[in-house]
C-alpha positions as CSV (number, residue, x, y, z in Angstrom):
1,X,-18.7,-16.2,3.2
2,X,-16.5,-13.8,2.9
3,X,-12.7,-14.6,2.9
4,X,-10.1,-12.2,3.9
5,X,-7.3,-10.7,1.7
6,X,-4.5,-9.3,3.8
7,X,-1.9,-7.7,0.8
8,X,0.4,-5.8,3.5
9,X,3.7,-3.6,2.5
10,X,6.2,-4.2,5.3
11,X,8.8,-2.2,4.6
12,X,6.8,0.8,4.7
13,X,6.6,2.0,8.4
14,X,11.2,1.3,8.1
15,X,11.2,3.3,5.0
16,X,9.2,5.5,5.5
17,X,7.9,8.7,8.0
18,X,4.1,7.8,7.5
19,X,2.0,11.1,7.5
20,X,-1.5,10.9,6.4
21,X,-3.4,7.6,6.0
22,X,-6.0,7.1,3.0
23,X,-8.3,4.7,2.0
24,X,-9.4,4.2,-2.0
25,X,-11.1,2.1,-4.0
26,X,-9.5,0.9,-6.9
27,X,-10.8,0.6,-10.6
28,X,-10.2,-3.6,-11.6
29,X,-10.8,-5.4,-13.9
30,X,-12.5,-8.9,-13.8
31,X,-9.3,-11.0,-13.8
32,X,-7.4,-8.8,-11.4
33,X,-10.0,-8.7,-8.8
34,X,-10.2,-13.0,-8.7
35,X,-6.5,-12.8,-8.6
36,X,-6.5,-10.5,-5.9
37,X,-9.7,-12.7,-4.1
38,X,-6.7,-15.3,-4.1
39,X,-3.9,-12.8,-2.7
40,X,-2.1,-13.2,-6.3
41,X,-0.9,-9.7,-6.0
42,X,1.9,-7.8,-4.2
43,X,2.7,-4.0,-3.5
44,X,6.0,-4.2,-2.0
45,X,7.4,-2.0,-5.2
46,X,4.7,-0.1,-5.6
47,X,4.1,3.5,-5.0
48,X,0.9,6.1,-6.0
49,X,1.4,8.9,-8.6
50,X,-0.3,11.8,-9.1
51,X,-1.1,12.7,-13.1
52,X,-3.4,14.9,-14.5
53,X,-5.7,15.2,-11.6
54,X,-5.9,11.6,-10.6
55,X,-4.2,9.8,-8.5
56,X,-2.8,5.9,-9.7
57,X,-0.8,3.2,-8.1
58,X,2.2,1.6,-10.2
59,X,4.1,-0.9,-10.2
60,X,1.8,-3.0,-8.6
61,X,2.0,-6.4,-8.7
62,X,-1.1,-8.7,-9.5
63,X,-0.5,-12.2,-11.5
64,X,-2.9,-13.8,-14.3
65,X,-5.7,-15.6,-12.7
66,X,-5.4,-19.1,-13.5
67,X,-8.8,-19.7,-14.9
68,X,-9.1,-17.1,-17.2
69,X,-9.0,-17.3,-21.1
70,X,-6.9,-15.5,-23.3
71,X,-8.4,-11.9,-22.0
72,X,-5.1,-11.3,-19.3
73,X,-4.5,-7.8,-18.0
74,X,-1.2,-6.1,-17.9
75,X,0.7,-7.4,-14.3
76,X,2.1,-4.1,-13.3
77,X,-0.3,-1.4,-15.6
78,X,-1.4,1.5,-13.5
79,X,-4.3,1.0,-11.4
80,X,-6.6,4.5,-11.0
81,X,-7.8,4.6,-7.4
82,X,-10.7,6.3,-6.8
83,X,-10.9,9.1,-3.7
84,X,-13.2,12.1,-3.5
85,X,-12.1,15.5,-4.9
86,X,-11.7,17.0,-1.1
87,X,-9.1,14.2,-0.8
88,X,-7.3,14.0,-4.2
89,X,-6.6,18.0,-3.6
90,X,-5.0,17.2,0.1
91,X,-2.6,15.1,-1.8
92,X,-1.9,17.3,-4.7
93,X,-0.9,19.9,-2.3
94,X,1.0,17.6,-0.1
95,X,3.1,16.0,-3.2
96,X,4.1,19.5,-4.2
97,X,7.0,19.3,-1.9
98,X,10.2,17.8,-3.4
99,X,11.0,15.0,-1.1
100,X,7.1,13.5,-0.4
101,X,5.9,10.7,-1.5
102,X,2.4,8.3,-1.4
103,X,3.2,4.9,-0.2
104,X,0.7,1.9,-0.5
105,X,0.2,0.5,3.1
106,X,-2.4,-2.8,2.4
107,X,-5.0,-4.3,0.0
108,X,-8.4,-5.4,1.6
109,X,-12.0,-6.5,1.1
110,X,-14.5,-4.4,2.2
111,X,-17.9,-5.3,4.0
112,X,-19.3,-5.6,0.3
113,X,-16.6,-7.0,-1.4
114,X,-14.9,-4.8,-3.2
115,X,-10.8,-4.2,-3.2
116,X,-9.5,-1.1,-0.9
117,X,-6.4,0.1,-0.9
118,X,-5.0,2.0,2.0
119,X,-1.9,4.3,1.9
120,X,-0.3,7.1,3.6
121,X,1.7,9.9,2.2
122,X,5.2,10.3,3.8
123,X,8.6,11.5,3.8
124,X,11.9,9.4,3.0
125,X,13.9,8.3,6.4
126,X,17.3,8.6,6.5
127,X,20.1,5.8,7.4
128,X,20.3,7.2,10.9
129,X,16.5,7.0,11.5
130,X,16.4,4.0,10.3
131,X,19.6,2.9,13.1
132,X,17.6,4.5,15.5
133,X,14.5,2.3,14.5
134,X,15.9,-0.7,14.7
135,X,17.9,0.1,18.1
136,X,14.4,1.0,19.7
137,X,13.5,-2.4,18.9
138,X,16.7,-4.0,20.1
139,X,15.7,-2.2,23.5
140,X,12.4,-3.0,23.7
141,X,12.7,-7.0,22.8
142,X,15.3,-6.9,25.3
143,X,13.6,-5.9,27.9
144,X,10.3,-7.6,27.4
145,X,12.9,-10.9,28.2
146,X,14.1,-9.1,30.9
147,X,10.4,-8.7,32.1
148,X,9.6,-12.4,31.2
149,X,12.5,-13.8,33.4
150,X,11.1,-11.8,36.8
């Protein structure tokens, strides 16, 4: 039976205007994948970088696997993302513009049991954009409450 892993970055949609979404595999060690399957990972502070024609996720927290022996992995080390050359070229072109970034959105397991990372190319929001999002969210909630009364 396949267990579900759903590690999400909830702040991403609030902090960034998301453009294109990509799904990539991750190059992980044995203890890293076991920790991720147990849900012992966090991508809240993580971000993706482009280096030497490859894409890496940096600052992703993966706790040490509790049943491992002496061979532990680096909890916040860089992990390579596995993408097609066409996708890498598209990301490289996007990243050349100042202010653009790549934001991890979700870690999940594929049907075959491989750990995958869903990330998006993004542009940071300004303070007034965040205020508008909060205002729209409040207005929607008020309208839903009003509709339930009638």
